[in-house]
Each structure stands twice: as structure tokens, then as C-alpha cells.
C-alpha positions as CSV (number, residue, x, y, z in Angstrom):
1,M,17.1,16.3,-3.8
2,I,14.0,17.9,-5.2
3,N,15.6,19.5,-8.5
4,R,17.9,17.2,-9.6
5,N,18.3,16.5,-13.2
6,V,16.9,13.0,-14.2
7,Q,18.7,12.6,-16.8
8,E,22.0,12.5,-15.1
9,D,20.7,10.4,-12.2
10,L,19.8,7.5,-15.1
11,K,23.3,8.1,-16.5
12,Q,24.8,7.2,-12.8
13,L,22.2,4.1,-12.3
14,D,23.6,3.3,-15.6
15,S,27.0,3.2,-14.2
16,I,25.7,1.8,-11.3
17,F,24.4,-1.4,-13.1
18,K,27.4,-1.2,-15.5
19,E,29.3,-2.2,-12.2
20,S,27.7,-5.4,-12.0
21,G,27.4,-6.8,-15.4
22,L,24.3,-5.2,-16.3
23,S,22.5,-3.4,-18.7
24,R,19.8,-1.5,-17.5
25,R,17.7,-3.4,-19.3
26,D,18.6,-6.4,-17.5
27,A,18.6,-4.6,-14.1
28,L,14.7,-3.5,-14.7
29,K,13.7,-6.8,-16.3
30,M,15.1,-8.3,-12.9
31,M,13.2,-5.7,-10.7
32,G,9.8,-6.5,-12.5
33,L,9.8,-3.5,-14.4
34,G,9.9,-4.9,-17.9
35,G,9.4,-3.4,-21.4
36,A,7.1,-0.7,-19.1
37,G,10.3,0.4,-17.0
38,L,12.3,0.5,-20.1
39,V,9.6,3.3,-21.9
40,V,9.3,5.7,-19.7
41,T,13.2,5.8,-19.2
42,G,13.5,6.3,-22.9
43,T,16.5,3.5,-23.3
44,E,14.3,1.5,-25.7
45,A,10.6,0.7,-27.0
46,S,9.1,-2.2,-25.6
47,A,7.3,-4.6,-28.4
48,A,4.5,-6.8,-26.0
49,T,4.5,-10.3,-27.0
50,S,2.3,-11.2,-30.0
51,V,-0.4,-13.5,-28.1
52,Q,-3.4,-14.7,-29.8
53,A,-6.8,-12.6,-28.1
54,S,-9.0,-15.3,-26.7
55,D,-12.8,-15.3,-28.2
56,A,-14.1,-16.6,-25.0
57,K,-17.4,-14.4,-23.8
58,G,-18.9,-13.2,-21.2
59,K,-20.1,-10.0,-19.8
60,I,-17.4,-8.8,-16.8
61,V,-18.3,-6.6,-14.3
62,I,-15.2,-4.8,-12.4
63,V,-16.6,-3.2,-8.8
64,G,-13.4,-0.4,-8.3
65,G,-11.7,1.8,-10.8
66,G,-8.8,2.5,-9.0
67,L,-5.3,1.1,-9.6
68,S,-6.4,-2.8,-9.3
69,G,-9.5,-2.6,-11.3
70,V,-8.4,-0.6,-14.4
71,A,-5.3,-2.4,-14.7
72,T,-7.6,-5.7,-14.7
73,A,-9.7,-3.9,-17.1
74,A,-7.1,-3.2,-20.0
75,K,-5.6,-6.3,-19.5
76,L,-8.6,-8.2,-20.3
77,T,-9.2,-5.6,-23.2
78,N,-5.9,-6.5,-24.7
79,S,-6.7,-10.2,-24.0
80,L,-10.0,-11.3,-25.2
81,S,-10.8,-10.8,-29.2
82,N,-14.5,-9.1,-28.4
83,P,-14.5,-8.1,-24.5
84,D,-17.0,-6.9,-22.6
85,I,-16.2,-5.0,-19.7
86,T,-18.3,-2.4,-16.9
87,I,-16.0,-0.2,-14.2
88,I,-18.6,1.0,-11.4
89,E,-16.6,3.3,-10.0
90,P,-17.9,6.8,-8.3
91,N,-14.2,8.4,-7.8
92,P,-13.5,10.8,-11.3
93,N,-9.8,10.8,-9.4
94,S,-9.8,7.2,-8.4
95,V,-6.4,6.0,-10.1
96,S,-4.4,8.6,-7.6
97,Y,-0.9,7.2,-7.3
98,Q,-1.1,6.5,-3.5
99,P,2.4,5.6,-3.0
100,G,3.7,9.2,-3.9
101,N,1.8,10.5,-0.7
102,T,5.3,9.8,1.6
103,L,7.1,11.7,-0.5
104,I,4.0,15.0,-0.7
105,G,4.3,14.1,3.3
106,A,8.4,15.2,3.3
107,G,8.2,18.1,0.7
108,L,9.6,16.4,-1.8
109,W,6.7,16.0,-4.4
110,T,3.7,18.1,-4.7
111,K,-0.3,16.8,-5.0
112,D,0.1,17.2,-8.5
113,A,2.3,14.5,-9.1
114,V,-0.5,12.0,-7.7
115,T,-3.2,13.2,-8.9
116,Y,-5.2,12.1,-12.0
117,E,-8.2,11.8,-13.7
118,T,-9.5,8.3,-14.2
119,K,-11.1,9.2,-17.3
120,D,-7.5,9.6,-18.7
121,F,-6.8,5.9,-18.2
122,M,-10.3,4.1,-18.5
123,P,-9.3,1.4,-21.5
124,N,-11.2,2.0,-24.8
125,G,-14.3,-0.1,-25.2
126,V,-14.8,-0.2,-21.7
127,K,-18.1,1.1,-20.2
128,W,-18.0,3.3,-17.2
129,I,-20.7,3.8,-14.5
130,Q,-20.3,6.2,-12.5
131,D,-21.7,5.4,-9.6
132,K,-21.3,2.9,-6.5
133,A,-22.3,-0.6,-6.2
134,V,-24.0,-0.8,-2.8
135,E,-26.1,-4.2,-3.0
136,F,-25.0,-7.9,-4.1
137,N,-26.5,-10.8,-5.1
138,P,-24.1,-12.9,-6.2
139,T,-26.4,-16.2,-6.3
140,A,-28.4,-14.1,-9.3
141,N,-25.4,-13.0,-10.9
142,E,-26.5,-9.4,-10.1
143,L,-25.7,-6.0,-8.1
144,K,-27.4,-2.6,-7.4
145,T,-25.8,0.8,-7.5
146,A,-26.3,4.1,-5.5
147,K,-28.9,5.2,-8.0
148,G,-31.0,2.0,-8.4
149,E,-29.4,0.5,-11.4
150,V,-29.6,-3.0,-11.5
151,I,-27.0,-4.6,-13.1
152,K,-26.2,-8.5,-14.6
153,Y,-22.8,-9.9,-15.2
154,D,-21.4,-13.3,-16.1
155,F,-18.2,-12.5,-14.1
156,L,-17.6,-10.2,-11.0
157,V,-14.1,-8.6,-10.5
158,I,-14.0,-6.9,-7.3
159,A,-11.0,-4.5,-6.7
160,A,-12.6,-1.7,-4.5
161,G,-10.2,-1.0,-2.4
162,L,-10.3,-0.3,1.3
163,V,-11.5,2.3,4.0
164,N,-9.0,4.3,5.9
165,D,-10.8,4.2,9.3
166,F,-9.6,6.7,11.4
167,G,-12.5,6.6,14.1
168,M,-11.5,3.2,15.2
169,I,-8.7,5.3,16.9
170,K,-10.4,6.6,20.2
171,G,-9.9,10.9,20.0
172,L,-10.9,10.7,15.9
173,E,-14.3,9.4,15.6
174,E,-15.1,12.6,14.4
175,V,-12.8,12.2,11.4
176,G,-14.1,8.6,10.7
177,E,-13.7,6.3,7.7
178,V,-11.3,8.7,4.5
179,Y,-10.9,7.2,0.9
180,T,-7.3,7.9,-0.1
181,S,-8.4,10.7,-3.0
182,S,-12.0,11.4,-1.8
183,Q,-12.3,15.8,-1.8
184,E,-15.5,15.1,0.7
185,D,-13.5,13.1,3.0
186,A,-10.9,15.3,3.2
187,V,-13.0,18.2,3.9
188,K,-14.1,16.4,6.7
189,A,-10.9,14.8,8.1
190,K,-8.5,18.0,7.7
191,K,-10.7,19.9,10.6
192,I,-8.7,17.8,12.6
193,L,-5.4,16.4,10.8
194,G,-3.4,18.1,9.8
195,Q,-3.5,20.5,12.9
196,N,-1.5,20.8,16.3
197,G,1.2,18.7,15.4
198,L,-1.1,15.4,14.2
199,C,-0.9,14.5,10.3
200,S,-1.1,11.6,8.0
201,V,-0.4,10.8,4.2
202,Y,-3.2,8.2,4.3
203,F,-5.2,10.5,2.2
204,T,-4.1,13.0,-0.7
205,E,-4.7,16.5,1.2
206,G,-3.1,14.7,4.8
207,A,0.1,14.2,2.7
208,V,0.0,17.9,2.1
209,D,-0.6,19.1,5.5
210,T,2.4,16.5,6.9
211,W,4.5,18.8,5.1
212,T,3.1,21.2,7.2
213,Q,3.4,20.2,10.7
214,M,6.7,18.6,9.9
215,Q,8.1,22.0,8.8
216,K,7.0,23.9,12.2
217,F,8.4,20.5,13.9
218,V,11.5,20.9,12.2
219,A,11.6,24.8,13.0
220,D,10.5,24.4,16.6
221,A,13.7,21.8,16.7
222,K,16.1,24.2,14.8
223,S,14.8,27.2,17.2
224,G,16.2,25.1,20.1
225,K,13.1,24.2,21.4
226,K,13.1,20.0,23.0
227,V,10.9,18.5,20.7
228,T,8.7,14.9,20.4
229,G,7.6,12.9,17.4
230,V,5.8,9.8,18.0
231,F,5.1,7.6,15.0
232,P,2.6,4.6,16.1
233,E,1.4,1.7,14.2
234,P,-2.1,0.3,14.8
235,H,-2.5,-2.7,16.0
236,T,-5.0,-3.7,13.4
237,P,-4.8,-4.7,9.6
238,F,-3.4,-1.4,7.3
239,K,-1.7,-0.5,4.5
240,C,1.7,-0.3,3.8
241,G,3.7,-2.0,6.6
242,G,6.9,0.0,5.9
243,A,4.5,3.8,5.7
244,Q,5.4,4.5,9.3
245,K,9.2,3.7,9.2
246,K,9.6,6.0,5.9
247,I,8.1,8.9,7.9
248,T,9.9,8.5,10.7
249,N,13.3,8.2,8.5
250,L,12.2,11.4,6.4
251,V,11.6,13.3,9.7
252,D,15.1,12.4,10.9
253,A,16.4,13.6,7.3
254,R,14.7,16.6,7.5
255,L,16.0,17.3,11.4
256,N,19.3,16.5,10.1
257,E,19.0,18.9,7.0
258,A,18.3,21.4,9.4
259,G,21.2,20.8,12.0
260,A,18.5,20.4,14.5
261,R,18.3,16.4,15.2
262,A,19.6,16.7,18.3
263,N,16.9,18.7,19.6
264,A,14.2,15.9,18.8
265,D,13.1,13.0,20.4
266,L,11.6,10.2,17.6
267,Q,9.9,7.6,19.3
268,F,8.7,4.4,17.0
269,L,6.0,2.3,18.7
270,T,4.7,-0.9,17.7
271,N,2.3,-3.4,18.9
272,G,4.3,-6.4,17.6
273,K,7.7,-7.9,18.8
274,K,9.2,-7.0,15.4
275,L,9.6,-3.9,12.7
276,F,9.2,-6.3,9.7
277,G,7.4,-10.4,9.1
278,V,10.6,-10.9,7.2
279,P,13.5,-11.6,10.0
280,E,16.3,-10.4,7.8
281,Y,14.4,-7.2,7.2
282,H,13.4,-6.1,11.0
283,A,17.1,-6.8,11.3
284,A,18.2,-4.5,9.1
285,I,15.3,-1.7,9.7
286,E,16.0,-2.3,13.4
287,S,19.8,-1.6,12.7
288,Q,18.5,1.4,10.8
289,M,16.4,2.6,13.2
290,K,19.1,2.1,16.2
291,T,22.3,4.1,13.9
292,R,19.2,7.4,13.8
293,N,19.1,7.6,16.9
294,V,14.9,6.4,17.0
295,N,13.3,5.4,20.4
296,V,11.9,2.0,19.0
297,R,9.4,0.1,21.7
298,Y,8.0,-2.9,21.1
299,E,4.6,-4.5,22.3
300,H,2.9,-1.1,22.4
301,K,-1.1,-0.9,21.6
302,F,-1.9,2.1,20.3
303,T,-5.5,3.0,22.2
304,E,-6.0,6.8,21.9
305,L,-5.3,10.5,21.0
306,D,-5.4,13.0,23.5
307,L,-5.8,16.0,21.1
308,V,-5.9,19.1,23.6
309,N,-3.0,17.7,25.6
310,K,-1.3,16.0,22.4
311,I,-0.9,13.0,24.1
312,A,-0.5,9.9,22.5
313,K,-2.0,7.0,24.6
314,F,-0.5,2.8,24.3
315,E,-0.9,-0.2,26.5
316,K,2.2,-1.8,26.7
317,H,2.0,-5.8,27.4
318,W,3.9,-8.3,27.9
319,E,4.3,-12.1,29.3
320,V,5.1,-13.6,32.5
321,K,5.5,-17.0,33.9
322,G,2.6,-17.8,35.5
323,A,1.3,-21.1,36.9
324,W,1.8,-24.6,36.7
325,D,-0.2,-26.8,34.6
326,A,0.3,-30.5,35.9
327,D,-1.7,-31.9,32.7
328,L,0.4,-30.0,30.2
329,E,3.6,-30.4,32.4
330,E,4.9,-26.4,31.6
331,F,3.9,-23.4,32.9
332,T,1.2,-21.5,31.6
333,M,1.6,-17.7,30.4
334,E,0.1,-14.6,31.7
335,T,0.0,-11.5,30.3
336,K,0.5,-8.1,31.8
337,T,-0.3,-4.7,30.9
338,E,0.7,-1.2,32.1
339,P,-0.8,1.7,30.6
340,L,1.7,4.6,28.5
341,E,1.1,8.2,27.9
342,V,3.7,10.0,25.5
343,K,3.1,13.5,25.1
344,Y,3.9,14.8,21.6
345,D,4.6,17.4,19.0
346,F,4.7,16.1,16.0
347,C,2.5,12.7,15.8
348,H,1.9,10.6,12.7
349,V,-1.0,8.9,11.8
350,I,-1.5,5.2,10.5
351,P,-5.4,4.5,10.4
352,P,-7.2,1.0,10.6
353,A,-7.8,-0.5,7.6
354,K,-11.4,-2.5,6.9
355,A,-13.4,-3.0,3.8
356,P,-16.3,-1.1,2.1
357,N,-19.2,-2.0,4.7
358,E,-21.4,-2.6,1.7
359,I,-18.9,-5.4,0.6
360,A,-18.2,-6.7,3.8
361,K,-21.6,-7.4,5.4
362,S,-22.7,-8.5,1.5
363,P,-22.6,-12.3,0.3
364,L,-19.3,-11.6,-1.0
365,G,-17.6,-10.3,2.7
366,S,-16.1,-12.5,5.2
367,E,-16.2,-12.7,9.2
368,K,-13.5,-10.2,9.0
369,G,-15.3,-8.3,6.0
370,W,-12.3,-8.9,2.9
371,V,-13.1,-11.1,0.3
372,P,-12.8,-14.6,0.8
373,V,-10.4,-15.7,-2.2
374,N,-8.1,-18.8,-3.1
375,N,-4.9,-17.4,-2.6
376,E,-3.3,-18.7,-5.5
377,T,-5.8,-18.4,-7.9
378,L,-7.9,-15.0,-6.8
379,Q,-11.0,-17.2,-7.4
380,H,-13.7,-16.9,-4.6
381,K,-14.6,-19.2,-2.1
382,V,-17.8,-19.3,-2.5
383,F,-18.9,-17.9,-5.6
384,P,-16.3,-19.6,-8.8
385,N,-17.6,-16.7,-11.0
386,V,-16.3,-14.1,-8.7
387,F,-12.6,-12.9,-8.2
388,S,-10.7,-10.3,-6.2
389,L,-7.4,-8.5,-5.7
390,G,-5.7,-5.6,-4.2
391,D,-6.5,-3.8,-1.2
392,I,-9.8,-5.4,-0.6
393,A,-8.8,-9.2,-1.1
394,A,-8.4,-11.7,1.5
395,V,-4.9,-12.5,0.7
396,P,-1.7,-12.4,3.7
397,L,1.0,-10.4,3.5
398,G,1.4,-6.8,1.4
399,K,-1.9,-4.1,0.5
400,T,0.2,-2.2,-1.8
401,G,0.3,-1.7,-5.1
402,G,3.1,-4.1,-5.8
403,S,0.8,-7.0,-4.9
404,A,-1.7,-5.9,-7.1
405,R,0.8,-5.5,-10.0
406,K,1.0,-9.4,-9.7
407,Q,-2.3,-10.4,-8.9
408,Y,-3.8,-9.0,-12.1
409,A,-2.0,-10.8,-14.3
410,V,-2.6,-13.8,-12.6
411,L,-6.4,-12.8,-12.3
412,C,-6.9,-12.3,-15.8
413,T,-5.2,-15.7,-17.0
414,N,-7.2,-17.4,-14.5
415,L,-10.4,-15.9,-15.5
416,I,-10.1,-16.2,-19.0
417,A,-9.2,-20.0,-18.8
418,L,-12.6,-20.0,-16.8
419,M,-14.2,-18.5,-19.5
420,E,-12.8,-20.9,-21.7
421,G,-13.9,-23.9,-19.7
422,K,-10.0,-24.3,-19.1
423,E,-8.4,-25.4,-15.7
424,M,-7.1,-22.4,-14.0
425,T,-3.2,-22.7,-14.0
426,A,-1.8,-19.2,-12.8
427,K,-0.8,-18.7,-9.5
428,Y,0.1,-15.8,-7.3
429,D,2.8,-16.2,-4.8
430,G,2.3,-14.1,-2.7
431,Y,5.4,-11.7,-4.1
432,T,5.2,-7.5,-2.7
433,V,7.4,-4.8,-2.4
434,C,8.5,-1.7,-0.2
435,P,10.7,0.5,-1.1
436,L,11.0,1.5,2.2
437,I,12.6,5.5,2.3
438,T,15.7,5.4,4.7
439,S,17.1,8.8,4.1
440,I,16.3,11.3,1.6
441,G,18.7,9.7,-0.9
442,T,18.1,5.8,-0.4
443,V,15.7,3.2,-0.1
444,M,16.2,-0.4,1.1
445,L,14.0,-2.3,-1.5
446,A,12.2,-4.6,0.7
447,E,11.2,-7.9,-1.6
448,F,9.3,-10.9,-0.2
449,K,6.9,-13.6,-0.8
450,W,4.4,-16.3,0.8
451,K,6.8,-18.5,2.7
452,A,3.9,-21.7,2.3
453,A,1.1,-21.6,-0.7
454,D,-1.5,-21.1,2.7
455,G,0.5,-17.6,2.9
456,T,1.8,-18.2,6.1
457,G,5.3,-16.8,7.2
458,A,7.4,-14.7,4.7
459,V,10.7,-15.1,3.1
460,A,12.9,-12.3,1.1
461,A,12.4,-12.2,-2.6
462,P,15.0,-10.1,-4.3
463,S,15.0,-9.9,-7.7
464,F,18.4,-7.9,-8.3
465,P,22.1,-9.2,-7.2
466,L,22.4,-7.0,-4.5
467,D,22.2,-7.6,-0.5
468,P,18.3,-6.4,-0.3
469,T,19.1,-5.3,3.2
470,Q,21.0,-3.0,2.3
471,E,19.8,0.4,1.6
472,R,21.0,2.0,-1.4
473,W,20.9,4.8,-3.9
474,I,20.2,3.1,-7.2
475,Y,17.0,1.9,-5.1
476,W,16.0,6.1,-4.6
477,L,15.7,6.7,-8.4
478,L,13.9,3.4,-8.5
479,K,11.0,4.9,-6.1
480,V,11.1,8.7,-7.3
481,Y,12.0,8.3,-11.2
482,L,10.7,5.0,-12.7
483,L,7.9,3.3,-10.3
484,K,5.1,5.9,-10.8
485,P,5.2,6.2,-14.8
486,M,5.5,2.1,-14.5
487,T,2.6,2.3,-12.6
488,M,0.6,5.1,-14.5
489,Y,1.4,4.1,-18.0
490,G,2.7,0.3,-17.7
491,M,0.5,-1.3,-15.1
492,L,-2.8,1.2,-16.1
493,S,-2.3,-0.1,-19.5
494,G,-2.2,-3.5,-18.9
495,R,1.2,-4.1,-19.7
496,A,3.3,-4.0,-16.9
């Protein structure tokens, strides 16, 4: 699979599209890739729709130079006749392609496939301050950087991403907080993660170590040793709801490839009662896990790791009927708990996520830390000249690149409308997408959005005319060959 010929695969993709009566161009448009997807696959050049650039004026400051921040700056640059845009971002590699970490963790990609220099994607004319914003005074329309520079703005966009807080898991306090592409954080984390069967793809160096640990796990199983792989989901917010399922499926695939699956017990433990918030996707994933003989345990809160004895600890919880409430004329429900310890040979850890402290604890943050915005317009609920998007925004559903791809166009349209003194009409509908890897060669494309404008509930939102619950080879091609160039050269140019 690793060394497949991309042009041959794309020819196969075309033949499958043809069976559905579609060209690759039309199919990619339906998937939401549009012109950028066509450019990177070499089928035809895309011509950007000619629009009249806005003459609106104002100093725009964007905090965060990752995917969301740079894409927003690029689109604003394309849309304003005289843009005045500043990005504040300390990391020289902030635009790393994070979705590729899963493929690195399974030995399908290498680190250089996801590592990029931020300077190579900075839009022309945008001022880049390579520093960190640490203090915010939104009533005065100013902020301060770590180096002490005070920066004034007319409009502020918060796109600072999130922090992977491994330290919230008992036993991993020494790992602490980790940014995905931070080399300094990686050095600290690698002292514990990537050792003795414990790993995480949630930072790039950790993804490299995940493949090392996975190979050892598979080799032990192949040697005839009975081994156990443990895949817990945290009970706190975390990035990418499909990540643990992907890793579980990739470990299963590598074990099957080695002829060693019978010697491995794979256990997936989640705090919730479902594997996915959308009912049809939950049912599909549950069926996939059953087919692959993965032991799924619901209502298990991940509480601790015993690194010395290689034990993952959980709190199993369930509800039972309690006493009769005469006033409500119904029985009360009581929660019962009991501890569970699972000894592991391989354990992939997903860290709890939180907003960076300097933003969470500022006037721009909320009680839970995330930046409070209107779900649809992405405008701050308190400060009207402030917007937010990406992982740090307090909107329901996916903290993924798929969410950011829809959000940044909405934000830019509304920000320019505000600058022009017009009504903000663009609305984000909660759309996100999770290309759920089910094996080496198949993906289920889980697309969904909010059920209601207030963000409650979730419903499937397929953009391709096939059953979205089925795992398919064509979606593998999309995941492995098309999404990265669409992101790096489409979205980061503000055109995809």
C-alpha cells in the first residue's frame, strides 16, 4: 500500500466515479474539494471566481498561525483591496499537516510528509510576528506579546488552536502540556511516551514513536506471545473523535498482515454509551469493531496509567433504579461504579484537550476556557470586533481540519461585512468530516453537521452519492492522496 502508483490509483478512482455517472471534477466538488482538489490531482486548472475586492479598512490581528489562522489571512488578503493583516505565531512549523500523524503512526507516511515551514505559507503582505500573545485587553483593542510588544487592532481573530494536556491523566503528569509540532514539548514527552508500549500520535515525534511501538507489539504477537492492546478515550474534550478508532483499526490491519491477529486481544474503552454521536455512524463503527473482534467496553472512565506495571486503570459506571420519588412519581436513578485494571502490552493515549491558559483565563475566554462565539457567525459573544475559529472556538462538534475548512470562509465573509457596516449573513452549519480509517486500504467518510442551529444533536451530512456508512477504497484514495495537497495548497491559499 505504501508504494502504490498514485496515477494508477487516480485512474481507478475515475473509473469508480464513472460507474456513478460522475466525472472526477463533479465528484470532488460534491465532496467539497472544488477547484483545489482538481488542481492537485492534475485533471484541470481551476479558475477562482472573480469577485470585487472590498475597500473596507481596518487593522486585523490574527492570533495563531496554524491551519485556521493562515487560511483566514490568505482569504482576507484575497478579498480586501488594501489588507492590513498581522499574524502572531511563535512556531516556525505551525502549519504541520496534523491529520497525517495517524498514517505516520502506522508506518504509512514518514515525518517529512507532514512537516512544513510556516514562512513558506505566509500570504504576501501579511506581517508575521514570531512571538506569542500572552495578555489580552479587548476593551482597549490591544494585546501584549511574550517579548513585551503591545499591539493594537481594530479586529481580532483568535485561531490559537488547543493544548494537548497529557498531564490531566494520572501517571502522565511529567509529560504535561504538549503542542503538536513543538520540538521542545516533544523532547519532554518522549521521555515517557514512545516507551514500553505506550504511545500517542497527538504530536509528530510521538507519531514516529507510535510506529516503533506498534512494530514491537506486532512482532511479539507474531512470535507466539499473547498480547493485549488497550485503546482508551478520555472523558474530557479531545481533538478528533475518530482518532482512537483509526489507530485500533490500523493495529488490527498490521496484525493481520503479519498473520498474528489471533494472538492479540484489542480492547477499546470509552466513557460514553456510543462510539459516535450520529446514530448511523455509531452502528457502522460498532459493526466494524465486532467484525474485527475488537472488545468494546462502554461507560468506562479512563483514570490512570501505572507506567511501571503497564496497567491502564478505569472506573466502570452504570445507572440502576433507586428509590421511588413520590413527588415526581418515578424512580430515581443512582450511579454505580467499580474499578477496572487492564494490563497492556501496547496502549495508545489520546490526551485531554484545553484552550491555552493565556486565552482561557483572559476576558476572551469562557468558563470552560474555549472562546465563546455565536455558533453560526463565529463572532465573539461579548466583543463584537473579535472572531474565533478552529479548535479553540467554543462551537459544538468536531475539533478538526474539516471544521476549520468550512469555518474560515464564513468568518472572513462576516468579518468583511462587519468592516463594511453591513449585516453578517454567512452561517456555519456545524459541518465537519472524519475520514475514519477502517483498514490499510479502506476509509469510511463520516460527514456530519448540527441537527439544530444551537448546536444540539448531530446528523449525517454526506456530500457524495454513496452510503456514507460503508468503508470504501475510493475514500482511502481521498485520505491518502488528495486531502493533504488540498489543505496545504488550497486551503492555506484561501481558495479551498
